[in-house]
C-alpha positions as CSV (number, residue, x, y, z in Angstrom):
1,M,81.5,134.1,108.2
2,N,78.1,132.4,108.7
3,Q,79.2,128.9,109.6
4,R,75.7,127.4,109.3
5,A,75.0,128.9,105.9
6,L,78.5,127.8,104.7
7,T,77.9,124.2,106.0
8,I,74.5,124.0,104.3
9,S,76.1,125.3,101.1
10,C,78.7,122.6,101.2
11,Y,76.0,120.0,101.8
12,I,74.1,121.3,98.8
13,G,77.3,121.1,96.7
14,Y,78.0,117.5,97.7
15,F,74.4,116.5,97.0
16,L,74.7,118.1,93.6
17,I,77.9,116.2,93.0
18,G,76.0,113.0,93.7
19,V,73.0,114.0,91.5
20,I,74.9,114.8,88.4
21,G,78.2,113.1,88.9
22,L,76.9,109.8,87.4
23,V,74.9,111.3,84.6
24,Y,77.0,109.4,82.1
25,A,76.0,106.0,83.5
26,P,72.3,105.9,82.3
27,A,73.3,107.8,79.2
28,L,76.2,105.5,78.3
29,P,74.2,102.9,76.3
30,L,72.7,105.8,74.3
31,M,76.1,107.3,73.8
32,I,77.5,103.9,72.6
33,D,74.7,103.7,70.0
34,N,75.1,107.4,69.0
35,F,78.9,107.1,68.4
36,G,78.9,103.5,67.2
37,I,81.7,102.4,69.6
38,T,82.6,99.1,71.4
39,L,82.4,98.4,75.1
40,V,86.2,98.8,75.3
41,A,86.0,102.2,73.7
42,A,83.1,103.2,75.9
43,G,85.1,102.0,79.0
44,A,87.7,104.7,78.2
45,I,85.3,107.2,79.8
46,F,86.4,105.9,83.2
47,P,90.1,106.6,82.8
48,A,89.3,109.9,81.0
49,K,87.3,111.1,84.0
50,S,89.9,109.8,86.5
51,I,92.9,111.3,84.7
52,G,91.2,114.6,85.1
53,S,90.6,113.9,88.7
54,L,94.2,112.8,89.2
55,I,95.2,116.3,88.1
56,G,92.4,118.3,89.6
57,S,92.2,116.7,93.1
58,P,95.8,117.2,94.3
59,L,96.1,120.5,92.5
60,G,92.8,121.7,93.9
61,G,93.6,120.6,97.4
62,R,97.1,122.2,97.4
63,L,95.8,125.5,95.8
64,S,92.9,125.6,98.3
65,D,95.5,125.4,101.2
66,Y,97.5,128.2,99.8
67,W,94.9,130.6,98.2
68,G,91.7,129.6,100.1
69,R,88.9,127.3,99.3
70,K,86.5,129.8,97.7
71,P,88.4,130.7,94.4
72,V,89.2,127.0,93.7
73,V,85.6,126.0,94.2
74,L,84.4,128.8,91.9
75,W,86.9,127.8,89.1
76,G,85.8,124.2,89.5
77,C,82.1,125.1,88.9
78,V,83.0,127.0,85.8
79,I,85.2,124.3,84.4
80,Q,82.7,121.6,84.9
81,G,79.8,123.7,83.5
82,V,81.7,124.5,80.3
83,A,83.0,121.0,79.8
84,L,79.7,119.3,80.2
85,A,77.9,121.7,77.9
86,M,80.6,121.2,75.2
87,I,80.2,117.4,75.5
88,A,76.7,117.7,74.2
89,L,78.0,119.4,71.0
90,C,80.7,116.8,70.2
91,S,80.7,114.6,67.1
92,Q,83.8,112.6,67.8
93,W,84.3,110.2,70.7
94,W,87.9,111.4,71.4
95,M,86.5,114.9,72.0
96,V,84.0,113.5,74.5
97,L,86.9,111.8,76.3
98,A,89.0,114.9,76.4
99,L,86.1,117.0,77.8
100,F,85.4,114.3,80.4
101,A,89.0,114.7,81.5
102,L,88.5,118.5,81.7
103,A,85.3,118.0,83.8
104,G,87.3,115.7,86.0
105,I,89.8,118.5,86.7
106,G,86.9,120.8,87.6
107,G,85.4,118.1,89.8
108,G,88.6,117.9,91.8
109,F,88.6,121.7,92.2
110,V,85.1,121.5,93.8
111,N,85.3,118.1,95.6
112,I,88.5,118.5,97.6
113,P,88.0,122.0,99.0
114,L,84.5,121.1,100.1
115,N,85.8,118.1,102.1
116,A,88.7,120.2,103.5
117,L,86.3,123.0,104.5
118,I,84.0,120.6,106.4
119,S,87.0,119.0,108.1
120,D,88.4,122.5,109.0
121,I,85.2,123.7,110.8
122,N,84.5,120.3,112.6
123,P,87.8,119.4,114.2
124,H,86.2,117.5,117.1
125,R,83.7,115.5,115.1
126,R,85.3,114.8,111.7
127,G,83.9,111.3,111.4
128,A,80.3,112.5,111.8
129,A,80.8,115.6,109.6
130,L,82.5,113.8,106.8
131,N,80.1,110.9,106.8
132,T,77.2,113.3,106.7
133,L,78.8,115.1,103.8
134,H,79.3,111.9,101.9
135,A,75.9,110.6,102.9
136,L,74.4,113.5,101.0
137,F,76.5,112.6,98.0
138,G,75.0,109.1,98.3
139,L,71.5,110.6,98.6
140,G,72.1,112.6,95.4
141,S,73.5,109.6,93.7
142,L,70.4,107.7,94.6
143,V,68.2,110.3,93.1
144,G,70.3,111.3,90.1
145,P,70.6,108.1,88.0
146,L,66.9,107.3,88.5
147,L,65.9,110.8,87.6
148,V,68.2,110.8,84.5
149,G,67.0,107.3,83.5
150,F,63.4,108.5,83.8
151,V,64.1,111.6,81.7
152,L,65.9,109.5,79.0
153,S,63.0,107.1,78.9
154,L,60.8,110.0,77.9
155,Q,63.0,110.2,74.7
156,V,64.8,113.3,75.9
157,S,68.2,113.3,74.3
158,W,71.3,112.7,76.3
159,Q,72.7,115.9,74.9
160,A,69.9,117.9,76.5
161,V,70.6,116.2,79.8
162,F,74.2,117.2,79.7
163,C,73.3,120.8,79.0
164,A,71.0,120.9,81.9
165,V,73.6,119.6,84.4
166,A,76.1,122.1,83.0
167,G,73.6,124.8,84.0
168,F,73.3,123.4,87.5
169,W,77.1,123.7,88.1
170,L,77.1,127.4,87.0
171,L,74.2,128.1,89.3
172,Y,76.0,126.5,92.2
173,G,79.0,128.6,91.5
174,L,76.9,131.7,91.8
175,L,75.6,130.4,95.2
176,M,79.1,129.8,96.5
177,A,80.2,133.3,95.3
178,T,77.9,134.8,97.9
179,Q,79.4,132.9,100.8
180,K,82.2,134.1,103.0
181,F,84.9,131.5,103.6
182,P,87.3,131.2,106.5
183,Q,91.0,131.8,105.9
184,T,93.3,128.8,105.4
185,Q,96.7,128.5,107.1
186,G,98.3,129.2,103.8
187,Q,96.4,132.5,103.4
188,S,97.2,133.6,107.0
189,R,100.9,133.0,106.3
190,A,101.2,135.3,103.4
191,G,104.7,136.4,104.4
192,R,106.1,132.9,103.9
193,S,107.1,131.4,100.5
194,R,104.3,129.2,99.0
195,T,106.4,126.1,99.2
196,Q,106.6,126.6,103.0
197,Q,103.1,127.5,103.7
198,S,101.7,123.9,104.1
199,T,102.7,122.1,107.3
200,V,102.1,118.7,105.6
201,A,104.8,117.4,103.3
202,L,104.1,114.6,100.8
203,S,107.1,112.7,102.1
204,D,105.5,112.7,105.6
205,L,102.4,111.2,104.3
206,L,104.0,108.5,102.2
207,R,106.2,107.4,105.1
208,H,103.3,106.7,107.4
209,P,102.1,103.1,107.3
210,V,98.5,103.7,108.3
211,F,98.2,106.5,105.7
212,L,99.5,104.1,103.0
213,L,96.9,101.5,104.0
214,L,94.2,104.1,104.0
215,L,95.3,105.1,100.5
216,S,95.0,101.5,99.4
217,I,91.5,101.2,100.9
218,A,90.5,104.4,99.0
219,F,91.9,102.9,95.8
220,V,90.0,99.6,96.1
221,Y,86.8,101.2,97.4
222,N,86.4,103.6,94.5
223,G,87.4,101.0,91.9
224,L,84.7,98.7,93.3
225,A,82.0,101.4,93.5
226,H,82.7,102.8,90.1
227,G,83.1,99.4,88.5
228,L,79.7,98.4,89.8
229,V,77.6,101.5,89.2
230,G,79.4,102.5,86.0
231,W,78.6,99.2,84.2
232,L,75.2,98.3,85.8
233,N,73.1,100.0,83.2
234,T,75.1,98.5,80.3
235,Y,75.1,95.1,82.1
236,M,71.3,95.2,82.5
237,D,70.9,96.3,78.9
238,S,72.9,93.2,77.8
239,L,70.3,91.1,79.7
240,D,67.5,92.9,77.9
241,F,66.3,94.9,80.9
242,S,65.1,98.5,80.4
243,V,67.1,101.6,81.2
244,L,64.8,102.1,84.2
245,V,65.8,98.7,85.7
246,G,69.5,99.5,85.4
247,S,69.0,103.0,86.8
248,G,66.9,101.6,89.6
249,L,69.8,99.2,90.6
250,V,72.2,102.1,90.6
251,S,69.8,104.0,92.9
252,L,69.5,100.9,95.2
253,F,73.3,101.0,95.5
254,Y,73.2,104.6,96.6
255,L,70.3,103.9,98.9
256,G,72.5,101.4,100.7
257,L,75.5,103.9,100.5
258,T,73.4,106.7,102.0
259,T,71.9,104.6,104.7
260,G,75.3,103.3,105.6
261,R,76.9,106.7,105.8
262,F,74.2,108.1,108.1
263,T,74.7,105.0,110.3
264,C,78.5,105.7,110.3
265,R,77.7,109.3,111.2
266,V,76.3,108.2,114.5
267,Y,78.9,105.6,115.4
268,S,82.2,106.5,113.8
269,D,83.6,108.9,116.4
270,S,82.5,106.8,119.4
271,L,83.2,103.3,118.1
272,G,86.5,104.2,116.6
273,Y,87.6,104.7,113.0
274,S,89.6,101.4,112.6
275,K,86.6,99.4,113.9
276,V,84.3,101.1,111.4
277,L,86.7,100.4,108.6
278,L,86.9,96.7,109.6
279,L,83.1,96.2,109.8
280,C,82.7,97.9,106.4
281,A,85.4,95.8,104.8
282,L,83.9,92.6,106.1
283,G,80.5,93.5,104.7
284,S,82.0,94.3,101.3
285,V,83.7,90.9,101.1
286,I,80.3,89.2,101.8
287,F,77.9,91.3,99.7
288,Y,79.9,92.6,96.7
289,P,80.1,89.0,95.2
290,L,76.4,88.6,95.7
291,A,75.7,91.8,93.7
292,V,77.9,90.7,90.7
293,L,77.6,86.9,90.6
294,A,73.9,86.3,91.5
295,T,71.6,85.2,88.7
296,S,68.3,86.1,90.3
297,P,67.2,89.8,89.8
298,L,66.1,89.9,93.4
299,L,69.4,88.6,94.7
300,I,71.2,91.1,92.4
301,A,69.1,93.9,93.9
302,L,69.8,92.7,97.4
303,G,73.5,92.4,96.8
304,V,73.8,95.8,95.2
305,T,72.0,97.5,98.1
306,L,74.0,95.7,100.8
307,A,77.3,96.3,98.9
308,G,76.5,100.0,98.9
309,F,75.8,99.9,102.6
310,S,79.0,98.0,103.4
311,L,81.3,100.2,101.2
312,S,79.7,103.4,102.5
313,G,81.9,104.2,105.5
314,L,85.3,103.3,104.0
315,Y,86.2,106.6,102.4
316,P,84.7,109.3,104.7
317,T,85.9,107.4,107.8
318,G,89.3,107.0,106.2
319,L,89.4,110.8,105.5
320,A,88.5,111.5,109.2
321,Y,91.3,109.1,110.2
322,V,93.8,110.9,107.9
323,N,92.8,114.4,109.1
324,T,93.2,113.3,112.7
325,L,96.7,112.0,112.0
326,F,97.6,115.2,110.0
327,P,95.3,117.9,111.2
328,D,97.1,120.7,109.3
329,G,96.8,121.0,105.5
330,A,93.5,119.2,105.0
331,G,93.4,120.2,101.3
332,T,96.7,118.5,100.7
333,T,96.0,115.3,102.6
334,I,92.5,114.9,101.1
335,G,93.9,115.7,97.6
336,V,96.4,112.8,98.0
337,M,93.6,110.5,99.1
338,S,91.6,111.5,96.1
339,V,94.5,110.6,93.8
340,A,94.2,107.0,95.1
341,M,90.4,107.2,94.6
342,S,90.8,108.4,91.0
343,T,93.4,105.8,90.2
344,G,91.0,103.1,91.5
345,A,88.2,104.5,89.4
346,T,90.5,104.3,86.4
347,A,91.9,100.8,86.7
348,L,89.2,98.5,87.9
349,P,86.2,99.7,85.8
350,W,88.4,99.7,82.6
351,L,89.6,96.2,83.3
352,I,86.0,95.1,83.9
353,G,85.1,96.5,80.4
354,V,88.0,94.7,78.8
355,L,87.0,91.4,80.5
356,A,83.3,91.9,79.7
357,E,84.2,92.3,76.0
358,T,86.2,89.1,75.9
359,R,84.7,86.9,78.6
360,G,81.3,88.3,79.4
361,F,80.0,90.7,82.0
362,R,79.7,88.3,84.9
363,F,83.3,87.3,84.5
364,G,84.4,91.0,84.3
365,L,82.4,92.1,87.3
366,G,83.7,89.0,89.2
367,L,87.1,90.7,89.2
368,G,85.7,93.2,91.8
369,A,84.6,90.4,94.0
370,V,88.2,89.1,94.3
371,T,89.6,92.6,94.7
372,A,87.3,93.2,97.7
373,L,89.4,90.9,99.8
374,W,92.1,93.5,100.0
375,L,89.7,95.8,101.9
376,L,89.5,93.2,104.7
377,I,93.3,92.6,104.7
378,A,94.1,96.4,104.9
379,A,91.5,97.1,107.6
380,L,92.9,94.3,109.8
381,W,96.4,95.7,109.2
382,V,95.3,99.2,110.2
383,R,93.7,97.8,113.3
384,A,96.8,95.8,114.2
385,L,99.1,98.9,113.8
386,E,96.7,101.0,115.9
387,Q,96.7,98.5,118.7
388,R,100.5,98.2,118.6
389,V,100.9,101.9,119.4
390,H,97.9,101.8,121.8
391,R,96.4,104.9,120.3
392,P,92.9,104.2,118.9
393,T,91.8,107.0,116.6
394,G,88.3,108.4,116.6
395,V,87.2,107.2,120.1
396,A,85.6,109.8,122.3
397,G,87.3,110.8,125.5
């Protein structure tokens, strides 16, 4: 196994997830016009993707613990490539939603094993490694919406864009097929029954108070992030701004996210995971309301950027914390965390769409500003539990 080549391949994959994972956001206004649907119907794209992730993430994590990371990643690339190509051929909105769900399953098969693999090969610096991985996702997400928005502004059809990104997933699958992956614990215990191979039981996770709080942080974080970036293009369109303005704001969010994760990469292991979570939560409570409630375009841009910076470290640092608490069975633990992420990405963006349809976008997006308060409450709670047992996690030495 070439660890360096494998690490770079994982980083390429997560950058690719960022680049094309939000292809629907700048394309959504065009899809609304193409299919003649309401905002509520368009908002169903969020639960469709998330339902797929709810299936694919825990299943992909569990299977990658048992059978190895490689076959699960390869299947995920194929599933996503086929689903996205077929979306471009659809004539009915319900078919689009079904294929987005299928793409979500494929996404879980790629996303979770890549996280687990990085955690496996960096046991002494999980905070830095996972924040780097997710920073590259943020960098890709910074470039992707702006690139797609630019392509769409050239009158290229959204269908052609979806076909192009489908091709990228198939090419990435070919790249990963050439890599040699390390064995998981499940593979090395081939003589045991599959139900006994994982050393982490779901009941163990759900009885752990810190794990439950980290689950709630993952839920709220992803709901806030997807609610903001998923609706920004449509929100700006309702204010008569061009598709490039909306895409630019999405890129500003991911500029903040990427910068924040590279910052957390430096400090998370030395400062301590609970402190990083607390600082990120505090910033989110301050800057997310500015992003969604400001009336000046400059203040909106500032709020979007700083909201991305503040939210940046919550999920990768939470993953590092979880994998320190439960070092065996990384695929299983990350898969469960991802379920919380997917549920958050389902609930909050959909509710924002419903409220935007009935009360206006500023009212709908304001729901996220209120929800951000839980991040601070949960982070303070994690810190208190950690201090109670006198075992700070993620502190060097």
